[in-house]
N, C-alpha and C positions, 0 to 999 in steps of 0.2 A: 455676364460681367467679366471683363478681363482685368486682372489685378497684377500689378508689378510691385514686388517687394524689393526694397533696397537693402541688401545685406551689408553689414559692417563688420570689420575685423581689425585686429591690432596684433602685431607680432605673430602673425600666422594663426591666431585663434579667433574664431567667430564669436562675436558679442552675443550674450544671452538675449539681448533685445531683438536680434534677428529671429530667434525661435518664437519670441512673443508675437512678433509681427505675423509669422506664419499661422499661429493660433488665431489671431484676429482675422486673418484672411479666410481661414477655414469657416468661420462663423457666417461669412457672406455667401458661401456656396458658389463661388465664381471659379474661373479658370486662372490658376495661380502660376505666375512666372516669377522667379527670383533672379536678381543680378548680384554677382559677387566680383568685386574688383580686387586685384592684388598682383604682386610680383609673380607668385606661383600659387594660384588659388584652387588648383584641381582637387587636392585632398579635402580641403574645407568645403568645397562645393559638393563633394560626395556626401559629406555628413549632413549638409542642408537637405539634399535630395532624400536621404534616408529618414529625415524627420518631417517630411511633408511639404518640402519647398517647391513641388511641381517641376516644371522645366527650369533647371538652374543654369543660368548663363555665366560661364566662367570666363572672365576677361583678364588676360595677363599682359603685363608690360613692365619693364624695369622702372618706369616713372611711377608705378602704382605701389612701390614698396612703402611709401609714406602717403598719408592722406593729403590731398591737395584740392582745395575747393574748386579751382578753375578746371583742372583736368577731370575730376569726378563729374562736374557739371557737363563738360563737353561730351565725355564718353556716354553718360547716362541719357543725355539729350538725343544722341543717335539711337540709343536703344528705344527710347520713347517713340521716336519717329518711325522706327522699323516695326515695332510690335503694337503700336496704337492702343495702349491700355486705357481703360475707363477710369481706373483708380491707381494711383501711385502712393504707396505708404512707406514711411521710413521712421526711424526712432527720433523722439524729441530729446535727443542727447546733445551734448556740446557741439559735436560735428554735424549731427543729423539735422538740427534746426537750421544751421547755416546752409547746408546742402539743399534741403527741401525748398527753402524760400528761393534760392538761386534757380533751381529747376523749374519751379512754378513761373517765375518771371521770364525765363528764357523760352519756355514752351507755351506761354500764353494761357496757363491754366489757373483755376481758382485754387486758393490755399487755405487750409485750416490747420493751425498749429497747436501743439501741446494738448491733444485731445485725450479724453479719458473714457470714451465710449464710441463704438462704431457699429452700425447695423445696416441691413439692406432695406430699402423702402421702394418696393417694386423694382424698377430698373435703375433706381438712383441710390445714392449712399447718404446716410444720415449720421452725423457725428455730434458729440457733445463735448464741450470744453468749459473750463471755469473762466469767468470774467470778473473784473473788479476785485482782484485778490481772492477769488474763489467764492465770493458771497453770492454770485449769480451764475447759474448754469445756462449756457447758450446752446441752442440746437441749430446746426447748420446743415443744409441739404445741398447736394451737388446739382448743377443745372443740366448736366448731361451733354452740354455743347462742346466741352473740351475736357482734357484729363483733369481729374480732381486730385490735388496733391495734399496729403494728410500726414502730419507727424504725430505719432502716438506716444504718450507718456510712458516711460518704463514702469514695469511692475503692475500694470493694469491687467494684463492677460498672463496666464500661465505659459510656460515654454512648451512648444509642441515637442513631443517626444517620439512620435512615430508618424508614418505616412508613406506615400509613394512619390517618386520623382525620378528624373533623369538629368544627367549633366550634359550640357551642350557647350562646346568650345566656341565662343562668340568672338568675332573680330569687328573692329571699327576702323575708321580712317586714321592715317598717321597724324593728320592735323589735330585730331582730338587730344593727342598727348602733348601738345604744345601749350605752354603757359608762360605768363610773364614773371611768375615766381617759381623758384625751385626750392623744394624742401630737401635739405641735405641730412637732417638728423631729427629723430624724435626721442625725447626723454621718456623712458619707461617709468611707470609708477614703482615705488619702492617695493621690494619683494615682501610678500605677505600682507601688504596694505590693501584693504578692501575699498573698491571704488564707491564713492558716495552715490552716484546716480544709478548704480546697479545693485546697491546693497539691499538685502532684505531687512537688515537691522541697522539702526544708526543711534549712536549716543553722542549728543551735542552739549557743548559747554558754553556758558555765558559769563557775564561780569560778576555773577555771584560767587565765582571761584576765587575772586580777590587778587589773583596774580598768576603769571605764567608758570610759576614753580608748582602750582597745584593741578596743572592739566594732566600730569602723569596719572593722577588718581582716577580721572575720568577715562583716560586711555586704557588703563588697567581694567576698568569695568567693561569697556568696549571689547577688549581682547577676550575677556572671560565669556562674552556672548557671541564671539565671532562677528562682531559688528564693525562698521566703519565709524571713524571719529569725525564729528562735525563741529562747527563753531558758529557763534553769532557774529554779525558784522562788528559789533562793539569791540570784541577781543581781537579780531583781525586788524581793525584800524589801530588798535593799541599796540600792535606788534607782537602779540602773544603767540600767534600761530600763522601759518601761511594762508593766503587767499584761497588756495585750492580746497581748503576745508570749509569755506564759508557757505552756509545755507541761508537762502533768503532771496529777496527781490533782486539784489545786485550780486548774488552768488549763484549757487546751484539750486534748482528745484528738484526735490526728492519725493519719492512715493514708496517708502519701505512698508513692510508689514508691521514693524515696531519702531517707534521713534521715542527716545528718552531725552527729554530736555532738562538739563541740570543747571540751575542758577540763571535761567533765561527768563526775563520778565514777560516776553511775548509781544514785542512791538509788531505792528502790522507788517513791516518790511520782512520780518522773520517768518511770520505766520504764512505769508504768501508762498514761501518756498517749501512748507512742510505740512500744511493743514490737511492735505488729502491723505496723509499717512493712515494706514488701516487702524493702528492702535497707537495712541499718544500717551506717554507717561510723563508727567511733569513733577519735578522736585524743586521746591522753592519755599523759603521760610516766610515769604510774604503771601498770606492767604488771599489777598486781593489782586495778585499778579494776573494780568490778562491771559497768560498762558493757560490758566485753569479753565478758561471759557471754551477752549477747544480740546482740552485733555480728556481722554477716555478714563484715566485714573490720575488722581492728584495726591501727592505726598507733601504735606505742609511740615517742613522740618529743615534742619541744618544739613546741607549737602555733605559737610565734613563728617557727619555721623552716618548719614544714610548711604552714601556711595560705598565706603569701605565695607559696610555690613552687607550690601547687595552683592558686591564683588566676592566676598567670602562665601556667601550662600551659593552663588552661581558656580564658583570653582568647586565647591563641595559636591554639587549636583553632577558636575562634569566628571569628577573623580569616581563617583558611584556608577 
């Protein structure tokens, strides 16, 4: 089986999801090739090779300084045509989801998105993914007639830390770098802020916090845990915080090792975005809140008492 991994990077740093994809590919015992696009991706490509990325195709061009859907699709389509992979895998991240669907459409391949499991089934690939808000697990198998494009949810696999590989400088046609849209600037995330989609820990706030002036209390707890700050749609719609922090059906889908929901009732739209978290802790004074139905641990109590106490405890543990 020939596997093509789509590596992603930002500001010259390879995303951790790329190494998770390598670990997923290793489990299939296939021939691994990785593609990394960038303005100057040579150094990052070497790191991918050292961590098991197989043959790493380093593709450089000035237009690849910033992510561009059309250019990435054009370039990677030429790579798909040249290397004829049986399986193409990418991250189910904000950019990854858009890219993988474009690639599948342009290359006439089948597509399975946001998968949480992948395995070899003879000469075919079998993937699993949640459907109907995660209440049903679907199993999808490749047909083998065309490339199978799969986006894998972050934090399902561990990051590959070692392996063998080599870097190959790859070239594509000049036409591949032409697009109808030009990206001139990309705003970086604030320094020290943890990305929601890649975070191992997330602390989220909801309407139970009563007002935006109380969000700092939750952010302080998140900081004490080295966690990302999340939010329900209700408080985003109310203008308490930015949309970039929203977790849920119309926000970001996350899959951390620890998810703490504070003052969030647990509407289905929110649960869709976080219910696959490995450990869910809910803090709510309403013992009948739906969030407790999916929580690993539940604390029935006032967030204004519980959150400062937890923050104090975690900071003390860190100091020790």
